[in-house]
N, C-alpha and C positions, 0 to 999 in steps of 0.2 A: 652846716650843723648848728644849732641855736644853744645847746647846752655843752659844754666840755666840762667832765668832772674829774676831780683830784680824790685823793683819799678824804679829805675832809670838806672839799669845798666844791661848789661849782661855778662856773663861769658862764653866765647866761645872758646872750646878746641882748643889748639894750634895745628895747621895743619901743615903738612912737609913744604908746602910752604910758610906758613908766617913764620915758623921757619927759613927758609931759607933767607927770607927777612930780618929779625931781626939781624941773624948773618952777612949778609952783609950790614947793615944798609942801606937798599934800600927802600926809603920811598913811591917809585910809586907802585901802586898795589890797590888791592880793599879796603883795610882798611886804614884809615887815622890816624896819629898819632898826639898826643899831643905833644908840644913843652918840650923836655927833655926825651922823650921816642923814642927808649929804652935806659935805661940805660946800665951801664957796668952789673950790675947785670943780666938784661933782657937778654942780649946778652949771658951771661953765660948759663943761664936756658935754653936758645933755642939751645945752642951748646949741652948740656949736654943731652936735650930731642932727638935731632938727633942722637947722639952717642948710645944711650941707646935704640933707637927704631930700629936702625941697628943690635945692638947686642942682644935685648930681645924681640923685636917686638913692637906693640903697647900697650903703657901702658893702655889703655881704659880710663874709668873715673879718673883714678887715675894720671895723667900727669898734665902739665902745662896748664892754661886758660888766655887768654887775658881779661882784663877789658874794656869794652867799654860802653860809655854813651848811652843810649838809643835813647835820643832825636837827637843827631848828628851824631853817630856810629863812635865817635873818640876813639880810643884805648888810656886810661889814665895811662894803669899800667897791671900789671900780677900777678896772683895769681896761687897756685895748690898746688899739693901734692910733696913729694920729691921721690914719689914710690909708691909701693903697701903697703897694710898693714903688719906690723912685725908680728912676731910669737905670741904677744900679742893681735894680732887685731886692733892695732892702726897706725893711718897714722900721718905723720908729715908736717904740713902745712907752707907756706911762701908766703910772698906777698911784694910788692913795688908799689908805685904810681910816676908818673911824680911829680915834685915838683908844676907845675900849677895846679894839680888837690888835691894837699894836704889841709886839713883841711876842706874839705866838707862832711865828713862822708863816704865817698866812700870805703875806706878800710875797715870800720866796717860792711858797707852794703854788701861788696863782702865776707868778712870772714864769715857773718852769712850764707850766701848762700852757701858756700864751706863746711862748717860744716854740714849744713842740707843735701848737696848731700853725705856727707861722713856717716851720719847716715843713709840716705835711701839705702846705698850700705852694711849697716849690719856690718861697724865697730864697735868695742869697744869704740873708742874715737880717740881723738887727741890731738897732741902735737905741741907746736911752742917754740919760744925763741926769745929774742931781746935783743941787746947790754946794756948795764946797763945805758948808756947815752942817750939811744933810748926811752924815756917816753912816745912818741906819739905812738908808736908801742904796748908798753905795754900797755896802755889806749884801743888801737883797740882790742887787745885779751881779755882784761876785759870784754869791752863792747860788744863782741861777745859771752861772756860767759863763757870763758875760765878762769881757776884760777890760780894764782902763786902758785909754787910749790917748788922753791927753787931757788938758783943762785950760780955761781962760781964767779971766779975773772973777768970774761968776760961778761957775760949773765945772763939774768933771763929767768927761765923755766915757761912754762904755760900748761895746762893740761886741759881737759874737757873729763868725762867719759858718754858714751851714755846708757851704760848699768845699771847705778845706778836707782835703784827704780823698776826695771824689777822684 
């Protein structure tokens, strides 16, 4: 599935063409971008996606997605998996929003949808992390159903297990 929808958002699988636009930061094209998108992190994700696709092929559902508002089709951020499930059948997730889109619940809505997509693919669960000072991101993961599992000197770690109760 190339598009996963929520009440207000679309998670759209990143295409090669869109990744190339992001790397080149070429705002012309089919998708419109919110002010502040793409960030340096979005450019890095797009670059890694292109490199990995060239080396290993299409990641399928376990790649990056653009976060677009459904009402105006503007891309406000990115979300996705850092790759296919690991040997324990866990995926790692990451996300980011343009500053103008923060504080509206978009990150939580998008992360809930991404976690549901992962669950539908049969993975055992998902992991994520946030810098110690990034309380907003920590709250997003908690609101999406992930639980705090520890921290080090730099980041707090979160996890959700889909196999629990089966």
